Structure formats: C-alpha cells, structure tokens
C-alpha positions in Angstrom: 73.1 -16.9 95.6 72.2 -15.5 99.3 68.8 -15.4 99.2 69.1 -19.2 97.6 71.6 -20.0 100.2 69.3 -18.2 102.7 66.2 -19.9 101.7 68.1 -23.6 101.9 69.5 -23.3 105.2 66.3 -21.9 106.5 64.4 -25.2 104.9 66.9 -27.0 106.8 66.5 -25.5 109.9 62.8 -26.0 109.9 63.3 -29.7 109.2 61.6 -29.5 106.0 64.8 -30.8 104.0 67.7 -32.7 105.2 71.1 -31.5 104.9 71.9 -34.0 102.1 69.0 -32.9 100.1 70.0 -29.4 100.5 73.7 -30.2 99.6 72.4 -32.6 96.3 70.5 -29.7 95.2 72.5 -27.0 95.5 75.2 -29.2 93.4 72.7 -29.8 91.0 72.1 -26.2 90.8 75.8 -25.3 89.8 75.9 -28.1 87.3 73.1 -27.3 85.4 72.0 -23.5 86.0 68.6 -24.1 87.1 67.5 -22.6 90.2 67.5 -24.2 93.6 63.6 -23.9 93.7 62.9 -25.8 90.3 65.3 -28.6 91.7 63.6 -29.0 95.0 60.0 -29.0 93.2 61.1 -30.9 90.0 62.6 -34.0 92.5 59.9 -33.7 95.0 61.8 -33.2 97.8 59.3 -30.3 99.0 55.6 -29.7 98.3 54.3 -26.6 96.5 52.0 -25.7 98.5 54.4 -26.3 101.4 57.2 -24.2 100.0 54.6 -21.2 99.5 53.3 -21.5 102.9 57.0 -21.7 104.3 58.4 -18.8 102.0 55.0 -16.6 102.8 55.2 -17.2 106.8 58.7 -17.5 107.4 60.4 -15.1 105.0 58.1 -12.4 104.2 57.4 -12.7 100.6 53.5 -12.5 100.2 52.0 -15.2 98.3 49.2 -14.6 95.3 46.4 -16.9 94.3 46.1 -16.1 90.5 43.3 -18.7 89.8 40.6 -16.3 90.1 43.0 -12.7 89.5 42.4 -10.7 86.3 45.3 -8.9 85.2 45.1 -5.9 83.3 46.1 -5.9 79.4 48.4 -2.4 80.1 50.2 -4.4 82.9 51.1 -7.4 80.8 52.3 -5.4 78.2 55.6 -4.2 81.0 56.9 -8.4 80.4 56.8 -10.1 76.7 55.1 -13.2 76.6 58.7 -14.7 75.7 60.0 -13.3 78.9 57.2 -14.4 80.9 57.1 -18.1 79.7 61.1 -17.9 80.3 61.1 -17.1 84.2 57.5 -18.1 85.0 57.0 -14.7 85.8 53.6 -12.7 85.3 53.1 -8.8 86.0 50.2 -8.6 88.0 49.9 -4.6 89.1 52.2 -1.4 89.3 52.2 1.5 91.8 54.1 4.4 90.8 57.3 3.3 89.4 57.2 -0.4 91.4 55.8 -3.3 89.3 54.8 -6.1 91.1 55.3 -9.7 89.6 54.4 -13.5 90.4 56.8 -15.7 90.2 57.3 -19.5 90.8 60.6 -18.6 91.9 60.6 -15.2 93.8 64.7 -15.9 94.5 65.7 -15.9 90.8 67.9 -13.2 90.9 68.7 -13.0 87.3 64.8 -13.2 86.4 64.4 -10.6 88.5 67.3 -7.8 86.8 66.3 -8.8 83.3 62.4 -7.9 84.7 63.8 -4.7 85.7 66.1 -4.1 83.1 62.9 -4.7 80.8 60.5 -2.5 82.5 62.5 0.1 83.6 61.3 -0.3 87.2 61.8 -1.4 90.6 60.2 -5.4 91.3 58.6 -6.4 94.1 58.2 -10.1 94.1 55.3 -12.4 95.3 55.1 -16.1 94.7 52.8 -18.2 93.3 52.2 -21.9 92.0 54.0 -22.7 89.0 50.8 -24.0 87.6 48.5 -21.1 88.6 51.7 -19.2 86.6 51.2 -21.2 83.2 47.8 -21.0 83.3 47.8 -17.4 83.7 50.1 -17.1 81.0 48.1 -18.7 78.9 44.7 -17.2 79.7 46.0 -13.4 80.0 48.8 -13.4 77.2 46.4 -15.8 74.9 47.5 -15.9 71.9 49.9 -13.1 71.9 52.9 -15.4 72.6 52.5 -16.9 69.4 51.4 -13.4 67.7 55.0 -12.1 69.1 57.0 -15.3 67.9 55.2 -14.8 64.6 56.1 -11.1 63.9 59.3 -12.0 64.8 59.8 -14.4 62.1 58.3 -12.0 59.4 60.7 -9.5 60.4 63.6 -12.0 59.9 62.1 -13.7 56.7 62.5 -9.8 55.1 66.1 -10.5 55.8 66.3 -13.5 54.6 67.2 -15.2 57.6 63.9 -17.4 57.8 60.4 -18.8 57.2 57.6 -17.8 58.7 55.4 -20.8 57.7 55.8 -22.5 60.9 55.1 -19.8 63.0 52.1 -19.1 60.8 51.1 -22.9 61.6 51.9 -22.4 65.3 49.7 -19.2 65.3 46.4 -20.6 63.5 46.9 -24.0 66.0 47.0 -21.8 68.8 43.6 -20.1 67.6 41.8 -22.9 67.4 43.1 -24.3 70.7 42.3 -21.5 72.4 38.9 -21.1 70.9 37.9 -24.4 71.8 39.2 -23.9 75.4 37.5 -20.8 76.0 33.9 -22.7 74.2 33.6 -20.6 72.0 31.4 -21.2 69.4 32.6 -19.0 66.2 36.0 -17.4 65.5 36.1 -14.1 63.4 39.1 -12.9 61.3 38.5 -9.4 59.9 40.9 -7.3 58.3 40.7 -3.5 58.5 42.5 -0.5 57.0 45.4 -0.8 59.3 44.7 -4.1 60.9 43.2 -7.3 61.2 40.6 -7.7 64.4 40.2 -11.7 66.0 37.2 -11.8 67.8 35.4 -15.3 69.6 31.9 -15.8 70.5 31.5 -16.8 73.8 28.0 -17.8 75.1 26.8 -15.8 71.9 28.4 -12.8 72.4 31.2 -11.7 71.0 35.0 -10.6 72.4 38.2 -9.0 70.9 41.2 -11.2 71.6 43.9 -10.2 69.3 44.8 -7.7 66.7 47.0 -8.8 64.0 49.6 -6.4 61.8 47.7 -6.6 58.2 50.7 -7.9 56.6 50.3 -11.1 58.5 46.4 -11.4 57.5 46.6 -12.9 54.3 49.6 -15.9 55.3 46.9 -16.8 58.0 44.0 -16.7 56.0 45.5 -19.0 53.0 46.9 -21.4 56.0 43.2 -21.8 57.1 42.4 -22.0 53.5 44.6 -25.1 53.0 43.6 -26.9 56.0 39.6 -26.5 55.3 41.0 -27.6 51.7 39.6 -24.3 50.0 41.0 -22.5 46.9 44.0 -20.2 48.4 44.5 -18.4 44.4 41.0 -17.2 44.8 39.9 -14.2 47.0 37.1 -12.6 44.9 34.4 -14.7 45.8 33.4 -16.5 48.8 34.2 -19.9 49.7 33.3 -22.7 52.3 35.3 -25.5 53.7 35.5 -27.5 56.7 38.3 -28.9 58.7 38.4 -31.1 62.0 40.7 -30.4 65.0 42.4 -32.2 67.9 42.3 -31.1 71.0 43.5 -33.1 74.5 39.7 -34.2 75.0 37.9 -33.8 71.8 38.0 -33.4 67.8 36.3 -30.4 67.2 34.7 -29.9 64.0 34.9 -26.6 62.2 33.0 -24.6 59.2 34.8 -22.3 57.3 33.4 -19.3 55.5 35.7 -16.3 53.6 34.3 -13.4 52.5 35.6 -10.8 50.2 35.9 -7.2 52.0 37.5 -3.9 50.8 40.7 -4.7 53.2 40.9 -8.3 52.2 39.3 -11.6 52.9 37.3 -12.0 56.3 37.0 -15.5 58.0 34.6 -16.9 60.3 35.1 -20.3 61.4 32.4 -22.1 63.2 33.2 -24.5 66.1 31.0 -27.3 66.4 31.6 -29.2 69.3 29.9 -32.8 68.9 30.1 -33.4 72.4 27.6 -30.6 73.1 24.9 -32.1 71.2 25.0 -35.2 72.5 22.4 -33.9 75.7 19.5 -35.6 77.0 15.9 -34.1 77.5 16.9 -32.8 81.0 20.2 -31.2 80.3 19.0 -28.6 77.8 17.5 -26.3 80.4 13.4 -27.4 80.6 11.5 -26.7 83.8 10.1 -29.7 85.1 6.8 -29.2 84.0 7.4 -28.5 80.8 10.2 -31.3 80.7 7.3 -33.8 81.3 5.0 -32.0 79.0 7.4 -32.4 76.0 8.2 -36.2 77.0 4.5 -36.8 76.8 4.2 -34.9 73.1 7.0 -36.8 71.5 5.6 -40.0 72.5 2.4 -39.7 70.2 2.5 -41.4 67.3 2.1 -38.6 64.4 2.0 -35.0 64.0 4.7 -32.5 63.6 6.2 -31.0 66.2 8.1 -27.8 65.3 11.0 -25.9 67.4 11.5 -22.5 66.2 14.2 -19.4 67.1 16.9 -17.7 65.2 20.1 -19.0 64.0 22.2 -20.4 67.3 19.2 -20.6 69.6 20.0 -24.3 69.9 17.1 -25.2 68.2 19.6 -28.5 66.7 20.6 -29.5 70.3 16.7 -29.6 71.4 16.0 -31.8 68.2 18.9 -34.3 68.8 18.2 -34.6 72.3 14.3 -35.8 71.0 15.9 -38.3 68.7 18.0 -39.6 71.3 15.0 -40.1 73.7 13.1 -41.9 70.6 16.0 -43.9 69.5 15.0 -47.2 69.6 15.3 -50.9 67.5 11.3 -50.3 67.7 11.8 -47.1 65.5 12.9 -46.3 62.4 14.3 -42.6 62.2 15.5 -40.9 59.0 16.5 -37.1 59.0 17.5 -34.6 56.1 19.6 -31.8 57.4 21.7 -29.0 56.7 24.3 -30.1 57.5 24.5 -33.2 59.9 26.3 -31.9 62.9 26.1 -35.0 64.8 25.7 -38.3 63.7 23.8 -40.3 66.0 24.4 -44.4 65.9 20.5 -46.4 64.9 19.4 -43.3 63.1 19.9 -42.9 59.2 20.8 -39.3 58.4 21.2 -37.6 54.9 22.6 -34.0 54.3 21.1 -31.8 51.6 23.4 -31.0 48.3 21.5 -28.7 46.1 23.9 -29.0 43.5 23.3 -32.8 43.4 19.3 -32.0 43.6 18.6 -33.2 47.0 16.6 -30.7 48.5 14.5 -31.1 51.8 11.5 -31.5 49.6 13.1 -34.2 47.1 14.7 -36.0 50.4 11.3 -35.8 52.3 9.3 -37.8 49.2 12.3 -40.1 49.4 12.3 -40.8 52.8 8.2 -41.7 53.1 9.0 -44.6 50.5 11.6 -45.8 53.5 9.0 -47.0 56.0 9.5 -44.1 58.5 7.8 -43.7 61.6 10.0 -40.6 63.0 11.2 -38.0 60.5 13.6 -35.1 61.2 13.5 -32.3 58.6 16.2 -29.4 59.7 14.1 -26.9 58.5 10.9 -26.2 56.6 11.9 -23.0 54.2 9.7 -23.2 51.4 6.1 -24.0 50.9 6.6 -27.5 49.4 8.5 -29.0 52.2 5.7 -27.8 54.4 3.2 -29.6 52.5 4.9 -32.4 52.5 5.7 -32.6 56.1 2.0 -31.8 56.5 1.2 -34.8 54.4 3.7 -37.2 56.0 2.3 -36.0 59.8 -1.1 -36.7 58.8 -0.3 -40.0 57.1 1.0 -41.4 60.3 4.3 -40.5 60.4 5.9 -38.5 63.5 7.9 -35.4 61.8 10.1 -32.6 63.5 11.4 -29.8 62.0 12.6 -26.1 62.5 11.1 -23.0 61.5 12.4 -19.2 62.0 9.9 -17.4 63.6 10.3 -15.4 67.1 7.6 -16.9 69.4 5.3 -20.1 68.9 2.5 -19.1 68.2 4.1 -17.3 64.9 4.9 -20.5 63.8 1.1 -21.2 63.1 0.6 -17.8 61.3 4.2 -18.4 59.3 2.4 -22.2 57.8 -0.5 -20.2 56.7 1.5 -17.6 54.6 3.8 -20.7 53.0 0.0 -21.3 51.6 -1.3 -24.2 53.9 -4.5 -24.1 54.7 -6.0 -23.7 58.4 -7.8 -26.9 58.7 -4.9 -28.4 57.9 -2.1 -26.9 60.0 -4.7 -27.2 62.9 -5.0 -31.2 62.1 -1.4 -32.0 61.7 0.6 -29.4 63.9 0.9 -30.8 67.6 2.9 -28.8 69.5 5.3 -25.5 68.9 8.4 -24.6 70.7 9.8 -21.6 70.8 13.2 -20.9 72.7 16.5 -18.9 73.2 20.0 -19.3 75.2 20.3 -17.4 78.3 23.9 -16.9 79.8 24.2 -19.0 83.1 26.1 -16.9 86.1 29.4 -17.8 86.9 29.7 -20.0 89.8 33.1 -19.3 90.7 32.4 -15.3 90.9 28.6 -15.5 91.8 27.0 -13.2 94.2 23.7 -12.0 95.5 22.6 -8.6 95.7 20.0 -6.2 96.8 17.8 -5.0 93.2 16.5 -1.9 93.2 12.9 -1.2 94.4 11.2 -1.2 90.7 13.3 -4.7 89.8 12.3 -6.4 92.9 8.6 -5.1 91.9 9.0 -6.4 88.6 10.6 -9.9 89.6 8.1 -10.3 93.0 5.2 -9.8 90.7 6.2 -12.6 88.4 7.1 -14.8 91.1 3.8 -14.7 92.2 2.8 -14.9 88.8 5.0 -18.1 88.5 3.8 -19.6 92.1 7.2 -18.6 93.6 7.0 -17.8 97.2 9.2 -16.1 99.7 11.9 -13.6 99.4 13.3 -12.8 95.9 17.1 -12.8 96.2 18.8 -12.0 92.7 22.9 -13.2 92.0 25.2 -12.0 89.4 28.7 -12.8 88.4 31.2 -10.6 89.7 33.8 -11.2 86.7 36.7 -14.0 86.7 39.1 -15.3 84.2 36.7 -18.4 84.4 35.0 -17.2 81.3 36.7 -13.7 80.0 35.6 -11.6 82.9 31.8 -11.6 82.0 30.4 -13.3 85.0 28.8 -15.8 83.0 29.8 -19.4 82.5 27.9 -21.7 80.0 23.9 -21.3 78.6 20.9 -22.9 78.9 18.0 -22.8 76.5 14.6 -21.1 77.9 11.2 -22.3 76.5 7.7 -21.5 75.4 5.7 -24.4 74.3 2.7 -24.1 72.8 0.3 -27.1 73.0 -2.3 -27.4 70.1 -5.3 -28.1 71.9 -9.3 -27.7 70.4 -9.1 -24.2 71.3 -5.9 -23.0 69.7 -6.9 -25.4 66.6 -10.5 -23.4 66.6 -8.6 -20.4 66.5 -6.1 -21.7 63.8 -9.0 -23.0 61.4 -10.9 -19.3 62.2 -7.4 -17.5 61.0 -7.0 -15.6 64.1 -3.9 -13.7 64.5 -0.9 -15.0 66.2 -1.2 -12.8 69.5 -3.9 -13.5 70.1 -3.1 -17.3 69.9 -0.6 -16.6 72.0 -3.0 -15.2 74.5 -5.1 -18.1 74.6 -2.1 -20.3 74.9 -1.0 -18.5 77.8 -3.9 -18.6 79.4 -4.3 -22.8 78.8 -0.8 -23.1 80.9 1.8 -22.0 78.4 5.0 -19.8 80.0 6.2 -17.2 77.7 9.8 -17.0 76.8 10.4 -14.3 79.0 8.5 -15.8 81.8 10.3 -19.0 81.8 13.6 -16.7 81.9 12.5 -15.2 84.8 12.1 -18.4 86.7 15.6 -19.4 85.8 16.6 -15.6 87.4 14.3 -16.5 90.9 16.6 -19.8 90.9 19.8 -18.1 90.9 20.8 -19.3 87.4 20.8 -16.6 85.2 20.2 -12.5 85.8 17.5 -10.5 84.8 19.4 -8.4 82.3 20.4 -11.5 80.4 16.9 -12.4 80.2 15.9 -9.3 79.1 18.5 -9.2 76.8 18.0 -12.3 74.7 13.8 -11.4 75.0 13.5 -8.1 74.4 11.1 -8.8 71.1 9.0 -11.1 73.3 
C-alpha cells in the first residue's frame, strides 16, 4: 500500500492528478479491492502513456515495449496463462534467480507476491501498456490458456466434479480464431504415440503451435466433426466436411478432412478466407510488364488461357481476378469448379458433383449449350475435358483453366500427352501462366544487409539481365511477433507468362520438347519464374532464400 500511496501522492505533486481525484480513487480501491492504477486508468483520470512515462522517469521503473518483443516459450512456462491473464503480467526474461515481469500495474503487491511464490524466484517488474500486455498474452501463450483450462476440466471430470464439454468447445473455437488471426491456410491436428501435435500452415510453411495430451485428442476431433456435419461414430475411414465460423471482421469457410492413422484420426482443416480471393489483377504480384501483357491477352474473344502450378500456388486467386476484370453485363460467364471457393455476383458458377454424374467434362458440354462468352473450367484433369475445352476455344469461346505442371512450357506437352493433336494445341492455346507464391519480408522487422560476394554476383548478373541499374541491396526480416518470428508477412505470386506466338506454334506442331519451347519463349521476352522472383528480391519485397526455395526445380 505504501507504493500505491507514494504513486498517488507523487502524481498529485506533479499536477497530473487533483487531490480530490486521488482521494476518490483511493476510496474506490478500498471498496472494490481493485488496484489504484486500474481505477485511475479505468476512469480516464490519467492517460496510459502519461502514466507510463511518469513511472519510468520519476519512479525508476523501466518501460518495456512489447509490440515487437519475442518471449522465449521456456520463460512463459514460469507463469501459468491463468495467472498472467488475472494479473496482466507476462514474464519476459530471467537472469540467475530473478525473473523480469512486464506488468500493467507494477505496484500490485499481491500479484508480485503470487508470482514470486509461483516461480520461486525474485521478481523485477517493468511497466507496459495493458493493451500490449493483453496482446502479448494472446500471441505468446496462444491456445495454451484454453488448453490449460481443458486439461483441468478433464481432471475434474474424472473425479465427477464437472463436464469437459464446454472447455472442448472453447478450445476448438480458439484454435480456429487464432488460425484466422495468424492468417493460416491450414490447421493440422496429428495424433502421435504419446501426444497430439497442432500445426498451422502460415504463408505456405507449417509451424508447430501446441501439443495436446493424447487423451484429449478424440474429444477435440469429435467436436470438429459435429461442427462440420461428419459422422462422429465412424473413425475407420476418411471423411470430408465443411463449416463456417465468424471472426470479428469476416466469415471464414473451412473444409475439413479426417484420415485414420495408427494412433487415431488425423484432421486437416483448410481455411478459405473469401476476402483474400477478391483481388484485382494489380494486387496479386504481376510486374508491370506482365500485368499489361496479361490484360491484353484476356481481351481476346476466344482461345485457352491456362494457369499452372502445384496445389496452393494461388491459381484460383489469379483466375478469379481475371474473371472479376471481365465481369460485365456484356459477357455471359459460366464456371464449373471443384469446389466453388467464392461466389462472384453476375457470374453463373457450378460445382463438380461426381456422385450425381456432374464431372468437368459433362458440365462443360452443358455449359456450351448456355450461350457462354467466357468459361472457367476449374481443372483439366483428363483427355475428355481437354478435348472439349479445345473445341470450345476453337468455336469462339474464351476458356480459362488450370493444369498441374511445373512450368508454362510443360503445359503444352502435357496436353499432347493427353491425346490432343499438336495442331489443335497450337491453334487453341493463347497463353500459359506458371506461378508460385513467395513470402514477403515483414515490414516491421525488415532490414538491409550486405550479401556475400558470390550472392551479390549472382543477383548482380540477373539485375543486369533484367535491366536493373545501380547498386544491389538485399533485405531480410529479423523476426518479430507480427508473423510468428519468421521474418515474413504475407505472400505474393511470381509468374512466367508464355504467350503462344507463331514461332511457338511452329515448335508445338513439330512436337518440340518443353525445354526447347521454354528457351524460345525466354528469347521472345518471357521471364522465368526464378527471374521474376529475383526481380522481387531486387525490389526489396522478398529474399533470395525464399525465391530459391520455391523455384528449386525451375
């Protein structure tokens, strides 16, 4: 209480509080048991930043900015999530037998005593804004707090004290909410011999988020099955389901897949953020020259435009961006997809239903009787679909579709392998785009560095090839809380765009191999995936390591 009184008296002496305000706050503190600092801030008697500056300068308690501070997980284990949340206190580091703790109220003697008893260590306090404390607890502890409550409820359930249904529901809800906050594309829940592992795929890379006691695995899987309308009694065969959940800013569509393993069911949840698909062509990563070329290509009245790349390379986003550009009352646009990932007003969209006999090929035949101008076929998977798509293009329709090939030139030979005659390929295919997604350097921890001589030489040679003049400066992310300490935040596409010219048509008809077609395309002005990625490196958008990672087969 001495510290509290000393704080209040000194605030009055400095003219930051009136005597009346101070006495009123002290009286309320005695009645409610709430700390003086929380009352002062809660009643807006003093601004948080003013209080922090005063405490640091006048009372010698350091201020810690937690916005970009990364806390070691071993340090977090010193204070349980429940205690951190209760006292708005986060352990940040320890030296010897002393732990430093960031607190919103560094004068809360009761909290400091409990932390001392909990850790068995001496406690040094620093002051941080309560909003920063809350964010640090949420980001640093992650779903640990909910898991802590769940484990406690299971223990109580065994002794007949309570049910664990509500904590399981809360855990799954927090799991989804955190994934959406972190912009994860997938959640993996994987049972092992002794425990289950939870991983998020963020910006294309998996990160371990938590481990779960194996005894809780079945309950969590069952909850997700209920939410996604799957059979909770069936654990021996794979199942697919779907659910939606609401965050503060958006609705997220989740595709759920279960798969039996020797230790139980593995579950993967794919999060489809519908907002991320509503992008313009100028937002997905096209360089200025490629963007202008692509805009010209999609204006043509007929032909096939293919987008190639592995699963998760952003092909659907590119196709939707193209359709959004072409969407008008003058165009009849019809799609057949698997699945429909986002509904675009003004466009007729349909979804493959194999059980009902609605395949890509059957749907495409029917679409051609709907007087379409533009057709999107989600994927050319077989020879039948390929033949119909070619005929559609040759009879005056603009057809968009995807193929799973490593590069643009490979799509031409893939169509030939499907049984399409080379002269039909040469006549129908207008443009092929190959793409990958690269992670972008986090703007919060981005910094320049001097590259090793051999790296600088490599980038310098490419810079000269691309016509980039001047000194070459590389960047990387140091790592911060903004994106799970990876140094990256967000992704952008890199492209190679093969426009079928007369020379390329001649090579296709002559059944030239893909590498020969690629060389001719580069000679005609096509930039390879790697070179397009290096252009982003030179612009300080991504790193050389990232480009090499996603183009290692290029």
